[in-house]
ROVOTI-832328 format. One line per 3 residues: number of its first residue (from 1); their letters; for each residue z negated, x negated, y of C-alpha. Coordinates in nm, 4 decimals, always signed. Example, Ala and Ser with C-alpha at 12.3 -4.5 7.8 and 13.67 -1.06 7.14 Angstrom:
<sefis>
1	AS	-0.7800:-1.2300:-0.4500 ~ -0.7140:-1.3670:-0.1060;
</sefis>
This chain:
<sefis>
1	XXX	-11.2256:-3.4406:+14.5773 ~ -11.5542:-3.6110:+14.4866 ~ -11.9018:-3.4699:+14.4845;
4	XXX	-12.0870:-3.5551:+14.8054 ~ -12.3838:-3.7234:+14.6336 ~ -12.5832:-3.7620:+14.9554;
7	XXX	-12.5601:-3.3872:+15.0156 ~ -12.6380:-3.3043:+14.6543 ~ -12.9562:-3.5178:+14.6595;
10	XXX	-13.0638:-3.3531:+14.9883 ~ -13.0216:-3.0071:+14.8368 ~ -13.2178:-3.0936:+14.5231;
13	XXX	-13.5241:-3.1995:+14.7227 ~ -13.5512:-2.8798:+14.9283 ~ -13.8204:-2.6463:+14.8022;
16	XXX	-13.6727:-2.2938:+14.7853 ~ -13.8539:-2.0814:+14.5330 ~ -13.7488:-1.7129:+14.5194;
19	XXX	-13.8689:-1.5164:+14.8291 ~ -13.9383:-1.8523:+14.9976 ~ -13.5851:-1.9629:+15.0637;
22	XXX	-13.6435:-2.0298:+15.4341 ~ -13.5933:-2.4066:+15.4249 ~ -13.2700:-2.3760:+15.2261;
25	XXX	-13.1376:-2.1041:+15.4592 ~ -13.2147:-2.3282:+15.7586 ~ -13.0497:-2.6320:+15.5966;
28	XXX	-12.7309:-2.4365:+15.5142 ~ -12.7052:-2.2951:+15.8654 ~ -12.7619:-2.6305:+16.0321;
31	XXX	-12.5079:-2.7934:+15.7995 ~ -12.2497:-2.5249:+15.8617 ~ -12.2913:-2.5378:+16.2391;
34	XXX	-12.1174:-2.8740:+16.2171 ~ -11.8091:-2.7213:+16.0441 ~ -11.5567:-2.5758:+16.2931;
37	XXX	-11.4011:-2.2295:+16.2797 ~ -11.6914:-2.0580:+16.1040 ~ -11.8348:-1.7096:+16.1722;
40	XXX	-12.1831:-1.6226:+16.0439 ~ -12.3757:-1.3072:+15.9738 ~ -12.7043:-1.2292:+15.7905;
43	XXX	-12.8490:-0.9116:+15.6404 ~ -13.2000:-0.7746:+15.5885 ~ -13.2425:-0.9640:+15.2569;
46	XXX	-13.1414:-1.2879:+15.4404 ~ -12.8098:-1.3157:+15.2601 ~ -12.5683:-1.5402:+15.4531;
49	XXX	-12.2015:-1.4350:+15.5034 ~ -11.9731:-1.7062:+15.6247 ~ -11.6035:-1.6875:+15.7088;
52	XXX	-11.3836:-1.9852:+15.7826 ~ -11.0543:-1.8955:+15.9462 ~ -10.7878:-2.1296:+16.0838;
55	XXX	-10.4627:-1.9557:+15.9959 ~ -10.5570:-1.5847:+16.0191 ~ -10.4918:-1.4872:+15.6528;
58	XXX	-10.4994:-1.1225:+15.5543 ~ -10.7095:-1.1899:+15.2406 ~ -10.9603:-1.4525:+15.1273;
61	XXX	-11.1117:-1.6116:+14.8215 ~ -11.4904:-1.5782:+14.8227 ~ -11.7303:-1.8364:+14.6769;
64	XXX	-12.0805:-1.7177:+14.5894 ~ -12.4015:-1.9203:+14.5458 ~ -12.7689:-1.8265:+14.5347;
67	XXX	-13.0252:-1.9938:+14.7567 ~ -13.3337:-1.9559:+14.5386 ~ -13.4790:-2.1356:+14.2434;
70	XXX	-13.7468:-2.0588:+13.9835 ~ -13.9335:-2.3891:+14.0319 ~ -14.2627:-2.3982:+14.2205;
73	XXX	-14.3394:-2.7716:+14.2470 ~ -14.6932:-2.9050:+14.2584 ~ -14.6346:-3.2314:+14.4411;
76	XXX	-14.3717:-3.4581:+14.5930 ~ -14.0673:-3.5398:+14.3828 ~ -13.8011:-3.8103:+14.3581;
79	XXX	-13.4594:-3.8230:+14.1962 ~ -13.3545:-4.0579:+13.9157 ~ -12.9827:-4.1339:+13.8628;
82	XXX	-12.8689:-4.3207:+13.5561 ~ -12.5255:-4.3227:+13.3889 ~ -12.4111:-4.0312:+13.6085;
85	XXX	-12.7094:-3.8161:+13.4994 ~ -12.9584:-3.6896:+13.7640 ~ -13.3138:-3.5908:+13.6793;
88	XXX	-13.6247:-3.5417:+13.8917 ~ -13.9854:-3.6577:+13.8497 ~ -14.3158:-3.6259:+14.0277;
91	XXX	-14.3750:-3.9389:+14.2338 ~ -14.7462:-3.9556:+14.1601 ~ -14.7492:-3.8916:+13.7850;
94	XXX	-14.3980:-4.0038:+13.6983 ~ -14.3548:-3.6923:+13.4792 ~ -14.0135:-3.5266:+13.4731;
97	XXX	-13.9931:-3.1960:+13.6540 ~ -13.7297:-2.9360:+13.7507 ~ -13.4230:-3.0448:+13.9434;
100	XXX	-13.3106:-2.7293:+14.1308 ~ -12.9527:-2.7747:+14.0007 ~ -12.9569:-2.4000:+13.9371;
103	XXX	-12.8128:-2.3215:+14.1882 ~ -12.7986:-2.6244:+14.4214 ~ -12.4827:-2.7270:+14.2323;
106	XXX	-12.3241:-2.3980:+14.3430 ~ -12.4435:-2.4464:+14.7014 ~ -12.2877:-2.7934:+14.7068;
109	XXX	-11.9556:-2.6548:+14.5795 ~ -11.9539:-2.3825:+14.8458 ~ -12.0390:-2.6235:+15.1292;
112	XXX	-11.7787:-2.8826:+15.0302 ~ -11.5100:-2.6131:+14.9989 ~ -11.6032:-2.4775:+15.3421;
115	XXX	-11.5493:-2.8268:+15.4785 ~ -11.2195:-2.8813:+15.3013 ~ -11.0319:-2.5502:+15.2838;
118	XXX	-10.8712:-2.3961:+15.5937 ~ -10.9695:-2.0433:+15.5041 ~ -11.2566:-1.9233:+15.2888;
121	XXX	-11.5388:-1.6757:+15.2636 ~ -11.8785:-1.7688:+15.1222 ~ -12.1708:-1.5477:+15.0350;
124	XXX	-12.5066:-1.7213:+14.9949 ~ -12.7552:-1.4827:+14.8303 ~ -13.1340:-1.4722:+14.8021;
127	XXX	-13.3563:-1.3810:+14.5076 ~ -13.0983:-1.4106:+14.2290 ~ -13.3714:-1.5365:+14.0000;
130	XXX	-13.5649:-1.2121:+14.0581 ~ -13.2821:-0.9969:+13.9315 ~ -13.0082:-1.0335:+14.1917;
133	XXX	-13.2036:-0.8564:+14.4655 ~ -12.9974:-1.0326:+14.7354 ~ -12.6639:-0.9586:+14.5644;
136	XXX	-12.7374:-0.5845:+14.5369 ~ -12.7929:-0.5775:+14.9154 ~ -12.4985:-0.8056:+14.9857;
139	XXX	-12.2632:-0.5647:+14.8091 ~ -12.3322:-0.3167:+15.0855 ~ -12.1551:-0.5430:+15.3390;
142	XXX	-11.8250:-0.3637:+15.2802 ~ -11.6660:-0.5095:+15.5948 ~ -11.7188:-0.8651:+15.4748;
145	XXX	-11.5753:-0.8035:+15.1255 ~ -11.2990:-0.5654:+15.2301 ~ -11.0325:-0.8427:+15.2420;
148	XXX	-11.1707:-1.0512:+14.9531 ~ -10.9256:-1.0956:+14.6612 ~ -11.1602:-1.2463:+14.4021;
151	XXX	-11.5072:-1.4039:+14.3648 ~ -11.6043:-1.7394:+14.2152 ~ -11.9522:-1.8758:+14.1517;
154	XXX	-12.0664:-2.2125:+14.0087 ~ -12.3887:-2.1057:+13.8443 ~ -12.3444:-2.1667:+13.4697;
157	XXX	-12.4879:-2.4409:+13.2526 ~ -12.2656:-2.6827:+13.0630 ~ -11.9138:-2.7970:+13.1345;
160	XXX	-11.6604:-2.5618:+12.9826 ~ -11.7485:-2.1957:+13.0311 ~ -11.5545:-1.9600:+13.2529;
163	XXX	-11.7657:-1.6480:+13.2408 ~ -11.5460:-1.3377:+13.2536 ~ -11.7910:-1.0980:+13.1000;
166	XXX	-12.1473:-1.0804:+13.2486 ~ -12.4087:-0.8215:+13.3368 ~ -12.2634:-0.6105:+13.0574;
169	XXX	-11.9180:-0.5715:+13.2194 ~ -11.5792:-0.7392:+13.2106 ~ -11.6096:-0.9044:+13.5506;
172	XXX	-11.2615:-1.0505:+13.5696 ~ -10.9193:-0.8889:+13.5237 ~ -10.6720:-1.0101:+13.2597;
175	XXX	-10.4289:-1.0863:+13.5428 ~ -10.6761:-1.3200:+13.7154 ~ -10.7376:-1.5144:+13.3940;
178	XXX	-10.3613:-1.5263:+13.3217 ~ -10.2916:-1.6681:+13.6697 ~ -10.5335:-1.9574:+13.6285;
181	XXX	-10.4694:-2.0293:+13.2608 ~ -10.2916:-2.3581:+13.3246 ~ -10.5846:-2.4813:+13.5387;
184	XXX	-10.8275:-2.3761:+13.2683 ~ -10.6407:-2.5981:+13.0268 ~ -10.6187:-2.8839:+13.2783;
187	XXX	-10.9974:-2.8880:+13.3413 ~ -11.0974:-2.7904:+12.9825 ~ -11.2480:-2.4507:+13.0597;
190	XXX	-11.2346:-2.1465:+12.8323 ~ -11.3434:-1.7848:+12.8600 ~ -11.6991:-1.7097:+12.7609;
193	XXX	-11.9686:-1.4400:+12.7876 ~ -12.2707:-1.4668:+13.0174 ~ -12.5870:-1.2724:+13.0725;
196	XXX	-12.6654:-1.2137:+13.4405 ~ -12.5398:-1.3549:+13.7722 ~ -12.4742:-1.2459:+14.1268;
199	XXX	-12.1061:-1.2361:+14.0367 ~ -12.1733:-0.9571:+13.7856 ~ -12.3602:-0.7579:+14.0494;
202	XXX	-12.0948:-0.8010:+14.3154 ~ -11.7956:-0.7451:+14.0805 ~ -11.9480:-0.4242:+13.9380;
205	XXX	-12.0231:-0.2842:+14.2849 ~ -11.7099:-0.3966:+14.4680 ~ -11.4662:-0.3702:+14.1723;
208	XXX	-11.3300:-0.7189:+14.2527 ~ -11.2713:-0.9810:+13.9851 ~ -11.5443:-1.2395:+13.9663;
211	XXX	-11.6005:-1.5432:+13.7453 ~ -11.8914:-1.7811:+13.6932 ~ -11.8094:-2.1445:+13.6224;
214	XXX	-11.9991:-2.4142:+13.4336 ~ -12.1094:-2.6754:+13.6835 ~ -12.2786:-2.9507:+13.4868;
217	XXX	-12.6471:-2.8560:+13.4762 ~ -12.8591:-2.8230:+13.1646 ~ -13.2047:-2.7000:+13.0638;
220	XXX	-13.2351:-2.4878:+13.3786 ~ -13.5757:-2.3231:+13.4345 ~ -13.7507:-2.6081:+13.2545;
223	XXX	-13.8946:-2.9476:+13.3487 ~ -13.6230:-3.1011:+13.1335 ~ -13.3454:-2.9901:+13.3716;
226	XXX	-13.0693:-3.2424:+13.4476 ~ -12.7205:-3.2623:+13.5969 ~ -12.4109:-3.4482:+13.4835;
229	XXX	-12.2351:-3.5603:+13.8035 ~ -11.8952:-3.6034:+13.6372 ~ -11.9077:-3.2444:+13.5083;
232	XXX	-12.0073:-3.1137:+13.8479 ~ -11.7156:-3.3044:+13.9941 ~ -11.4821:-3.1462:+13.7424;
235	XXX	-11.6119:-2.7999:+13.8366 ~ -11.5685:-2.8682:+14.2088 ~ -11.2063:-2.9641:+14.1635;
238	XXX	-11.1347:-2.6811:+13.9213 ~ -11.2518:-2.4229:+14.1784 ~ -11.0656:-2.6015:+14.4566;
241	XXX	-10.7430:-2.5849:+14.2613 ~ -10.7936:-2.2230:+14.1707 ~ -10.8246:-2.1318:+14.5392;
244	XXX	-10.5347:-2.3460:+14.6571 ~ -10.3035:-2.2347:+14.3712 ~ -10.3655:-1.8651:+14.4408;
247	XXX	-10.3386:-1.8976:+14.8202 ~ -9.9684:-1.8046:+14.8231 ~ -10.0195:-1.4881:+14.6226;
250	XXX	-10.0999:-1.1476:+14.7720 ~ -10.2663:-1.0040:+14.4635 ~ -10.6178:-0.8609:+14.4931;
253	XXX	-10.7648:-0.8872:+14.1501 ~ -10.9419:-0.5566:+14.1031 ~ -11.1342:-0.4403:+13.8014;
256	XXX	-11.2134:-0.0929:+13.6682 ~ -11.5511:+0.0723:+13.7167 ~ -11.7619:+0.0155:+13.4023;
259	XXX	-12.0953:+0.1245:+13.2725 ~ -12.2960:-0.1813:+13.1684 ~ -12.4015:-0.1687:+12.8048;
262	XXX	-12.7049:-0.3949:+12.8507 ~ -12.9796:-0.3957:+13.1144 ~ -13.0494:-0.6704:+13.3661;
265	XXX	-13.2557:-0.9013:+13.1397 ~ -13.4192:-1.0709:+13.4354 ~ -13.6086:-0.7496:+13.4972;
268	XXX	-13.7856:-0.8006:+13.1671 ~ -13.9107:-1.1513:+13.2488 ~ -14.2529:-1.1660:+13.4079;
271	XXX	-14.1865:-1.3976:+13.7011 ~ -14.5026:-1.2938:+13.8820 ~ -14.7144:-1.4432:+13.6060;
274	XXX	-14.4920:-1.7474:+13.5434 ~ -14.6937:-2.0674:+13.5507 ~ -14.5064:-2.3931:+13.6031;
277	XXX	-14.6462:-2.6561:+13.3721 ~ -14.5403:-3.0112:+13.4367 ~ -14.6834:-3.1462:+13.1093;
280	XXX	-14.4511:-3.2029:+12.8103 ~ -14.4541:-2.9408:+12.5403 ~ -14.2354:-2.8282:+12.2496;
283	XXX	-14.1604:-2.4778:+12.3656 ~ -14.0647:-2.3624:+12.7131 ~ -14.0952:-2.0470:+12.9182;
286	XXX	-13.7368:-1.9210:+12.9281 ~ -13.5941:-1.5766:+13.0163 ~ -13.4964:-1.5447:+12.6513;
289	XXX	-13.7729:-1.6416:+12.4052 ~ -13.5324:-1.6344:+12.1127 ~ -13.2556:-1.8808:+12.2036;
292	XXX	-13.2763:-2.2229:+12.3638 ~ -12.9605:-2.1725:+12.5723 ~ -13.0924:-1.8503:+12.7317;
295	XXX	-12.7907:-1.6523:+12.6196 ~ -12.8935:-1.3201:+12.4678 ~ -12.5283:-1.2324:+12.4042;
298	XXX	-12.5268:-1.4999:+12.1354 ~ -12.8650:-1.4442:+11.9704 ~ -12.8138:-1.0664:+11.9772;
301	XXX	-13.1682:-0.9886:+12.0912 ~ -13.2229:-0.6410:+12.2347 ~ -13.4378:-0.6024:+12.5425;
</sefis>
């Protein structure tokens, strides 16, 4: 399977800052209306729940993606593609700006899998960048998740991380990792530790295994953000093969209830007073002021 580049570019150019995800929600709904065999629902936080069913399975894989971004753009943008790298810049000034790859890459993966797979559940959340507000509400949709066997999200920078520990918990069972080990080797992924994602929220509340997968974006939350198309393509096929390879198994990959040992670090980041600056500078406003890769698990900072 190849990345639908036309779709990806369209997603990147939709403005969808946290709490103002309306245009992205409308785009996803309009796009999905063209895919047969889908059932839709929406909750009070505007999370979208979509089920594709063609063979009446008893259990489903569930792909998760968030529909918001941190970027608040000041003028019209255009995309630049060179050597399989996508960046964005303001048309008027020519200055590089944010790309929205976090989490448009995950939205693209979810939409292409909905088109391709015969049976799938997808949860599109709102306000992930504000501390997983949408995911906390989505976890209350017990009926939707009741027959979900595991959760997968493409919302991680880089090209090799399979996040199995996030939000201070072990989000994936050893059995799940064991069952996809050969695919991890095939696509060059290895287990790693993350900080915060919707997957961590949902896994901790639902006690279902969830993983977050590197999907080829870099420098998220900054004007230097870019995406490697080849790495996104690798992620798309990795997730596709996970789902198809586990289709014939009846295992629901549960996890034990755990008490997180670290707080939600997003809650310590002052998004209300965040100012987007499109001028070049040496230091950037990141959720973690102490490490350039935004991973507090590595720099050992305490919030």
